[in-house]
N, C-alpha and C positions, 0 to 999 in steps of 0.2 A: 706554488704557494697560494694562499687564500687571500682574497681581497676582504678588507674590513667591510662588514655589512652595516650600512646606515639606513637601509630601507627594509620593507617587509619581504623583499625577495630573498631567496636562499643564497648563502655565500657561494661564489663561483671559484672554481679551481683553475689556475693558470698552468697549462702544461708547457714546459720549455719546448721551443721549436724542434730541437734535435730529437725529442722523444715523441712528437706528435704522430709521426707515421707508425711507429711501433705500437703506440697506444691504440690507434685505429685498427691495426691488424689483430691485436689481442682482443679488442672488443668484438670484431667479426667472428673470431674463433670461439669466444665464449657465447655469442648469441646463436651460433649455428645449431648447437644441440637443443636449444629452447625453441627455435623456429620449426624444427622438423616435427615434433609432436603436435604443435599448434596447427600446422598445415594438414597433418593427418586427421586431426579432429575436425577441421573445417571441411575437408573432403568427405568425411563420414557424415557430417550434418547435411551437406548438400545431397548426398546419395539418399539419406533417409527421407529428406523432404521430397525429392523426386519420386521415390517409390510410393510414399504416402499420398502424394498428389495424384499419381496414376490411379491408385485405388479409389480415391474420391471421384476422379473422372468417371470411373466405371459405375459408381453408385448413382450418379446423376444421369448417366447414359441409360442405365437400366430402368430408371424412373419413367422414362418416356417410351420405352419399347412397346408396351401394350397399347397406350393411347395412339401411337403412330400406326398400329396394326388394326385399329378398330374396324375399318371397312372390310378388311380381309376376314377378321374374326366374326363379324356380323353375318357375312355371306356364308362362311363355312359352318357356323354353329346354328344358324337360323334363329338368332335371338335379336332383341332390340337393344337400343342404347341404354335403357334402364338396367337390363341385366348386365351389360358390360360395365356400366357405372358402378353397379353393386360390387363387382370384382375389385375395382379401385377403392371402394369404401372398406372392403375387407382388408385390403393391403394397408390402408392408413390406420385402421383400428388396431390391427396386429402389431404394426410398427410402433404405434404409440404405447401399447401395453407392454411390449417387450424391451423398449429402449432402456429404461431404468434398471430392470433386472440384469440385462446384459452388461450394463456399466459395472454392476457389482461383480459379475463374473470376470470382466476384464481386469479389475483391480486385484482379484484373488487368484485367478488362473494364469493370466498373462494376456497382454494385448495382441501379441503376434499370432498365436494359434487361433484366437477368436477372429481376427481380421482375415486370416487365410480361410477359415471355415466359412465366414460370411461370403467371401468372393466365390468360393466353390459352391455353396448352397444356392446362391443367386443364379450362377451359371447352370447348375443342374436343373433348377426350376424351369428355365426357358427351354432347355434341351428336351426334358421330359414332356413339356407341353407341345413342342414341335413334333415329337414322335408319337404322342397319344392325344391328339387334339379332341377335346370334348369340353362341355361346359363344366362338368364336375372337376376335370383336370385343371381348368382355368381357375376355379375357386381354390383348389388345392395349391396351385402355383402361386396364387396371390398370397396365401398364408405363408408359404416358404419365402417368397420375395419380401414380405413384411418383416419376417424374422431376420433375413439377410440384411435388409436396409438398416435395421436398428443397430447393427454392429459398427457401422462406419464411424459415427461421431465419437462414441466412447473410446474405441480402439485408436483411431487416428489421433485424436487430441491427447490421449494418454502418452502415446509414443512421442509426439512432437514436444509435449511439455517436459518430458524427461530427457530428451536427447538433443534439443536445440539450445543454442546459446541464448540466454535471456535477453541479451542486447539486440538480438535479431528475431525475437519471438513474434513480434507484430508482423514483420514482413513474412515470416514463415506461415503464420496463420492466413495472411492475405493470399499467398501463392496457393495454399491448400484450397481456400474458398474459390479462387479464380479458376482452378482446375475443375471444380464442380460446375461452375457456371459454363465452362467450355464444353463439358460433357453434355449438358442439356442443350447447348446451342447447336452442336453438330449432330445430335441424335436424329432429328428429322431427315437430314440429308443422307446420313449413313443408312437408316432404315429404308428410305426410298430407293437407294441404290441396291441394297440387298434384295428387296422385293423384286426389283427389275431383273437382277442377275440370277437369283436362285429361288424366287417365289416366296410366298408367305411362310411355308413350313421351313424352308431353308433359312429364312431370315431369323426365325425364332431360335433355331439351332446355332446359327452363327453368332447371334447376340449372346447366347449362353456360353459359347466357346470363348468369347472375349474375357469373361470373368475367370474362367479356369486358367487361361493362358497367363493372365496377370497374376493370379495366385501362384502359379509356377515360377513366374519371374521374380516375385518377392521372395519366394522360398530359395531360389538358386542364388540370387544376388545377396541375400541375407538381410532381411529387415530386422532391426533390433527389437528387443522385447521391452515391456514396461509393466508396472504393477508391483504389488507387494512381494510376490514370489521372486521376481527379477531382482528387486532390491536386496532381498535376503541372500540370493545366490551370488550377488556382487559384493557381499560382505557388509551390507548395510543392516541397520536394526529394523526389526519388524515394526511397521507403523502402529501407533496405539489405536485401540478401538475407540471410535468417537461417532457422535451423531452426525450423519451426513445431511440431514434435513435442517440445515441452518437457516435462519431468517434471510441471509443474503441469497442463498440458492433458491429459496421460495420466491423471493422478489424477482430474481433473474428469470425464473420459469414464467412468471407473469409477463415480464419484459419481452421474452422470446415470443410469447403468445401474441402480444400486441404488435410486435414487429411483423409476424406472419400475417395477421389480419390486415394490417395497414398496407402491405405490399400485394396481398392476394387479390384484393378488389381491383386494383389497377392492372395487375398482370393478367388476370383471367377474364375480367369483364370490362376492361378499359375500352377496347375496340368497339364492342356493341353499344356501350354507353355513349361514346362519342358520336357514333353514327345515329343512334336513336334519339338523343336529346339535343344535339348541337348541329345536326345536318352535315357533319363531317363526312367526307368521302371515305370509302373503304381503304383506298391507297394511302391517304393522309393519316387516317387513324392507325393503320398498321405501321407506317413510317414513324409516327410519334411513339408507339409502343416499342418499336425496334430501337429507337434512340434511348428510351428509358432503360431497357434491359441491357443494351450494349454499353452504355456509359455507367451502368451499375457495376459491370465488370471492371471498367477502367477505374472507377472509384474505389473498388476493393484493393487494387494494387497501390493506389495513392494512400489509402487509409493505413496500409501496413507501415509505411514510412512514418506517418503521423503517430501511430500507436507506439512505435519504438522511441519516440521523442517526448512523450508525456506520460504522466501517471494519472492524469485526469480523464480517464476513459469515459466515465459517465457524463462528464460535461461535454466531451466531444459529441457523444450521441445526442445529448439534449440540444445543443446548438444546431446540429445538422437537421434534426427532425423538427425543430422550431421553424427553421427556414422552409422545410418541406411542407409543413402544415399551411403556411401562408401561400405557397405556390399551388398546392392542390386545391385549396379553397378558391384561389383565383380561377383555376380551371373549372371548378364546380359552378360558379355563379356568373362567370363572364364568358361569352362566346368569343374566343380568341381567333384571330386570323391564323392561317395554316402555319406560317413561318413562326409566329409567336408561340403557338401551341407546341410545335416541335422543340423550340428553344427551351420553353418552360419544362417540358417533359425530360429533356436532356439534362438540365440542371438537377431536377428532382431525382432522376435515376443515379446521377453521379453522387449526390449526397447520401442517398440510401445505401450505396456501396461503400462509401467512406467509413461508415460506422461499423461495418462487419468485423474488421480486425479488433477494434476497441471492444466490441461486444464479446468476442472470444477471450480477450485479455481480462475482462471483468470476471468471467467464469473461472479462468485459471487462478486468478488472485483470490477468489472466494473459496476455491476447493481446499479442503483440509489436506495435509500431507498424505501422499499415497492414495488419494481418492479422486484423481482427475477423471478416470473412467466413469465412476458413478456420478460425479458432478455434471459432466457433459451429457451423460445419459439422461439425467433428471431434467436439466433445463431444455434439452432438445425435444422433450415431449411437448413443450410449448408450441413448436412448429407443427407437431402432429395434431394437437388440438385445433390449431388455426386451420390446418388443412382439411379437417373434418367439418368445422363450423362455417368457414368462409364460403364454400359453394352454396350452402343452404341459405345463408344470410343474403349474399349479393344476388343469388338467383331469385330469391323472393322479392328483393328490391326491383329487379328488372321486370318481374312478372306484374308488379304493381304499377308499371310504366312510370317509374321515377328514376330515370338514368342519371339525373344530376346528383342524386343521393349516393350513387356509387362512389363518386369523388368526395362528397361531403362526409360520408361515414368513414371513408379512408382517412380523411383529414382529422376526424374526431379520434380515431385510434392513434394517429400520429401525435396529437396533442396529449393524449393519455400517456404515450410513450415518453414524451418530454418530461412530464411530471414524475413518472416512475424512475426515469434515468438518474435523478438526483439521489435516489435511495439505493442504487445498485452498487455503489463503490464501497469496498471494504478495505480499510487501511491494513495492509499486511505487515507483519513484523519486519520483513525486509525493507519495505518502504519506509517504515518508521525509523529503522536504523539508519537508513540513508539520510533522512531528514535530520536526525540527531547529529550524524557525522558532519553534515554540511554546516551546522551551527556551532560545531566544536572547534576551538582554537587549536586543539592538539592535532586534529586531522586536516587542517588547512581550510576550514570553512570560516564563516563569519568574517571578522576583521582581518584574519590572516589568510586570505585567499591566495591561491597560486599553486596548490598541490603539494603534498608531502608535509612532514612534520616541520614546524617552525620553532625557532628558538626565541625566547622572550627578547624584546628589543633591547633591554638593558644589558643583555649578555652578549658581549662583542667577541669576535674571534680574534685571536692574536696573529700577528704577522709571522710568516715563516719565509725563510729564504731557501732557494734550492741548493 
C-alpha cells in the first residue's frame, strides 16, 4: 500500500513481509541483464584509456630520445650543440605547423589509423637514424618525428572524448596526461640503460622499436575509432559543416601558449637561475625542480577528480594560477632557505598539475560536434609556439645576467593566464540543459529536490489496502 505523502518526499510503497523476499529476487533477476552491458562498457572504457595512455607515454618518451643522446650524436657526427639544437627546432616547427591539419584529418579519416600511423612513423624515424647515422638523416628524422608528434593530441583526445563516460572524463584526461609525464620522467634512465647495453646506434633502434611494438599492441587489442567517418559507420548523422575557428578556441590557443611559457621558464632554466642568482647549491636547485615536476604529476591525478566534480573549469585554472603567481613572485624576489624553497616549489608544481584536466575539459566543451580532433590540434599549437619562443626568451634573460627575471617573467605569464582563464569557459547546451533541469520543479530541482518527478503537494495519494 502507499503511505499518504505530507512532505516533498516521494510516496513510499510498503511491501507485505510475506512478499519481500520474492520482490528482492525478482529485482535481482531484472537488474542482471542491465548490469551486464554496463560492466562490458566500463571494461571497454578502461581498456581504451589504458591503450591511449600507453600511446601518450610513447610520445613523451620519444620527445627526449634525441636530447638524451646529444653526447653520442655530437661525437659521431662531429657537430656542435648549435647544430643539434637546430634539429630540435626543426622538430618543434614541423610539429607546430602540422598539428592543426592532422586534427582535420583525424576528424575526417578517423583517429585510429592516424594514431597507428604516428606511432609507426616515429618508430621508423629513430630506426632509420640508427641504421644511417648522418647529420642530413638527423634533420630528416626530426621532420618525421615532428609529424609523428603532432598526431597524438588530436587522435588521443578525439578517441577519449567519444568513448569515455562523461562523468569520468576529467579522470580519464588526468590519467592520459599522467602517462605522458611518466614517459618523460623515465626516458633518461631508459636511454642511459640502452646506451650501456647496446650502444648509441642500438639505443636509437630500440627506441624506435618501442613505437612500432605499441602500434601493434593497439592494433591487436583493438583501439576504437573516432571522427566523422566512425560516427556515420555507427549509424550516426554526418556532423554539419561549421567554422572550427571559434572565439572560444582562439582564446584557448592563447591560454595554452601562456601555460607553456609560464612552465617552460621554471622547468628549463629554473636550476641555472637559482644557482646564478640566489647562490643555491646544484643539489638543492635540482631537488627543488624535481619536487616541482614530481608533484605536477601528482596534481594531474588530483585535478582529474576535481574536473569531474565541477563545470567551472576556467575558475579552477584561475585560482590555481593566481596562487602560483604569488608563489613564484616570492621565489623571484626573496632568497628563501633551502627547505622553504623546496616547499614552495612543491606547492607550485602541484597546482600547475591540478589545472591540466580542467584545461582539457575546456577544450572538449568548446569543440563543435565531431570536431574534437581539430579542436585539440588547434589549441595544442599553443604548446608548440611556447616551445619555440621560451628557449630564446629565457636564454636571453640568462645571457643578460638577470636570473631573478626567469621567475618574475614566469609569474607574469601566470598572471596573464589568470586573466585569460575567465574568458575560456563556453557554456555548452548540455550544461545549460542541466542547469535548467536543476531549477525545474518537474525534474526534481528547485523546491522539489530529491530526485525524480514530484507530484504537486495538494495532490495526495489515496490509501490502498493489500
